[in-house]
C-alpha positions as CSV (number, residue, x, y, z in Angstrom):
1,X,0.1,0.0,-0.1
2,X,1.2,3.4,-0.9
3,X,1.4,5.9,1.9
4,X,0.1,9.4,0.3
5,X,1.8,11.7,2.6
6,X,5.2,10.3,2.7
7,X,8.2,12.1,1.2
8,X,9.0,9.2,-1.3
9,X,7.0,6.9,-3.2
10,X,8.1,3.5,-4.9
11,X,7.6,2.9,-8.7
12,X,7.4,-0.7,-9.9
13,X,9.0,-0.8,-13.3
14,X,8.2,-3.4,-16.2
15,X,11.6,-5.1,-15.6
16,X,10.6,-5.8,-12.0
17,X,12.7,-3.3,-10.3
18,X,11.6,-0.7,-7.8
19,X,12.6,2.9,-8.0
20,X,12.2,5.2,-4.9
21,X,11.4,8.7,-5.9
22,X,11.2,11.8,-3.8
23,X,7.9,13.6,-4.4
24,X,9.5,17.1,-3.5
25,X,13.0,17.7,-4.9
26,X,13.7,20.0,-2.0
27,X,13.5,17.1,0.3
28,X,16.1,15.1,-1.7
29,X,18.4,18.2,-2.7
30,X,17.8,21.4,-0.9
31,X,19.1,24.6,-2.4
32,X,19.3,26.1,1.0
33,X,20.8,24.4,4.1
34,X,19.3,25.9,7.1
35,X,21.9,27.4,9.6
36,X,24.6,27.7,7.1
37,X,25.7,31.1,5.9
38,X,28.5,32.0,3.5
39,X,30.4,35.2,3.7
40,X,32.7,36.5,1.2
41,X,34.3,39.9,1.5
42,X,37.4,41.7,0.4
43,X,39.2,44.6,1.7
44,X,40.6,44.0,5.2
45,X,40.4,40.3,4.7
46,X,38.7,37.8,2.4
47,X,36.7,34.8,3.7
48,X,36.4,31.7,1.6
49,X,33.4,30.1,3.3
50,X,31.1,30.7,0.4
51,X,33.0,28.5,-2.0
52,X,33.3,25.9,0.4
53,X,37.0,26.6,1.4
54,X,36.3,26.4,5.1
55,X,37.8,28.6,7.6
56,X,40.8,29.8,5.4
57,X,41.0,33.5,5.7
58,X,43.5,35.6,3.8
59,X,44.5,39.1,5.0
60,X,45.3,40.3,1.5
61,X,45.5,44.0,0.8
62,X,45.3,45.9,-2.4
63,X,45.3,44.1,-5.8
64,X,45.2,40.6,-4.6
65,X,42.0,41.1,-2.6
66,X,39.9,41.7,-5.8
67,X,41.5,38.5,-7.4
68,X,40.9,36.3,-4.3
69,X,37.4,37.5,-4.1
70,X,36.8,36.9,-7.8
71,X,38.3,33.3,-7.5
72,X,36.0,32.6,-4.4
73,X,32.8,33.9,-5.9
74,X,33.6,32.0,-9.2
75,X,34.1,28.6,-7.4
76,X,31.0,29.3,-5.5
77,X,29.1,29.8,-8.8
78,X,30.5,26.5,-10.1
79,X,29.2,24.8,-7.1
80,X,25.6,26.3,-7.3
81,X,25.7,25.4,-11.2
82,X,26.5,21.8,-10.3
83,X,23.6,21.8,-7.8
84,X,21.1,23.2,-10.0
85,X,22.1,20.9,-13.0
86,X,21.8,17.9,-10.5
87,X,18.3,19.1,-9.7
88,X,17.4,19.3,-13.3
89,X,18.6,15.8,-14.1
90,X,16.8,14.4,-11.0
91,X,13.5,16.1,-12.2
92,X,13.9,14.5,-15.4
93,X,14.4,11.1,-13.8
94,X,11.4,11.6,-11.4
95,X,9.0,12.3,-14.5
96,X,9.7,8.6,-15.6
97,X,11.9,6.7,-13.2
98,X,11.8,3.4,-15.1
99,X,12.9,4.8,-18.3
100,X,15.3,7.5,-17.1
101,X,17.3,5.4,-14.5
102,X,20.3,4.9,-16.9
103,X,20.1,8.6,-17.9
104,X,20.2,9.6,-14.1
105,X,23.2,7.2,-13.7
106,X,25.2,8.7,-16.5
107,X,24.5,12.4,-15.6
108,X,25.4,11.6,-11.9
109,X,28.8,10.3,-13.3
110,X,29.4,13.6,-15.1
111,X,28.4,15.7,-12.1
112,X,30.7,13.8,-9.9
113,X,33.5,14.5,-12.2
114,X,32.7,18.1,-12.2
115,X,32.5,18.0,-8.3
116,X,35.9,16.6,-8.4
117,X,37.2,19.3,-10.7
118,X,35.7,21.9,-8.4
119,X,37.3,20.1,-5.3
120,X,40.7,20.4,-7.1
121,X,40.0,24.3,-7.7
122,X,39.2,24.8,-4.0
123,X,42.5,23.4,-3.0
124,X,44.3,25.5,-5.6
125,X,42.3,28.6,-4.3
126,X,43.5,27.7,-0.8
127,X,47.0,27.7,-1.9
128,X,46.5,30.9,-3.7
129,X,45.0,32.5,-0.5
130,X,47.7,31.2,1.7
131,X,50.5,32.3,-0.6
132,X,48.9,36.0,-0.9
133,X,48.5,36.1,2.9
134,X,51.9,34.8,3.8
135,X,54.2,36.2,1.2
136,X,52.4,39.3,-0.6
137,X,55.8,40.4,-2.0
138,X,55.7,37.1,-4.3
139,X,53.9,39.1,-7.0
140,X,55.1,36.9,-10.0
141,X,54.3,33.6,-8.2
142,X,50.8,34.9,-7.1
143,X,49.9,36.0,-10.4
144,X,51.0,32.8,-12.1
145,X,49.0,30.9,-9.6
146,X,46.0,33.0,-10.2
147,X,46.2,32.6,-13.8
148,X,46.4,29.0,-13.6
149,X,43.5,28.8,-11.2
150,X,41.5,31.2,-13.5
151,X,42.0,29.3,-16.6
152,X,40.6,26.1,-14.7
153,X,37.4,28.2,-13.6
154,X,36.7,30.2,-16.7
155,X,34.2,32.9,-17.2
156,X,35.1,36.4,-15.9
157,X,38.0,35.2,-13.8
158,X,39.7,33.8,-16.9
159,X,38.9,37.1,-18.7
160,X,40.9,38.9,-15.8
161,X,43.6,36.4,-16.1
162,X,43.8,37.2,-20.0
163,X,44.0,40.8,-19.2
164,X,47.1,40.2,-17.2
165,X,48.6,38.2,-19.7
166,X,48.1,41.0,-22.2
167,X,49.7,43.5,-20.1
168,X,52.7,41.3,-19.2
169,X,53.1,40.6,-22.9
170,X,53.1,44.2,-23.6
171,X,55.5,45.0,-20.8
172,X,57.8,42.2,-22.3
173,X,57.6,43.8,-25.8
174,X,58.3,47.1,-24.6
175,X,61.5,45.7,-22.7
176,X,62.5,44.0,-25.9
177,X,62.0,47.1,-28.1
178,X,63.8,49.4,-25.5
179,X,60.8,51.5,-24.7
């Protein structure tokens, strides 16, 4: 007997398997987790909490603060995109769980790979934050790390990294031409 007020229901498929489906996607995959609040600020310090970077705090000043903040926001956006994509995939599965179970499995594999990529980006971001905090005078190394990280993230952060590359190329060209 099916309980009409439960959070899930079971669907018996023609092949004999039983699929369990959440009635409300928010019960399975909430967009908001009560009690959790992210904070991303630059200026006096930059918190990486919103991007899932834990309690790593960088007291970066000047030009690095905006770069760190851009990286943290970009990683947070990637994480949110993965969650939205997963919810979309689950909704497609829930419309016909018997026919879409293989689709769900394939898409979950893709999303897990993307989540692993984001985890690597978080580790790189922690390293960038720690380098900028501990050795702010290492401009070349910080910008190199930022450009590598930005290339992995893409979007507006990557455009900023390209702008840095252009400036560096112009400076190198000026140096070579003696200007």
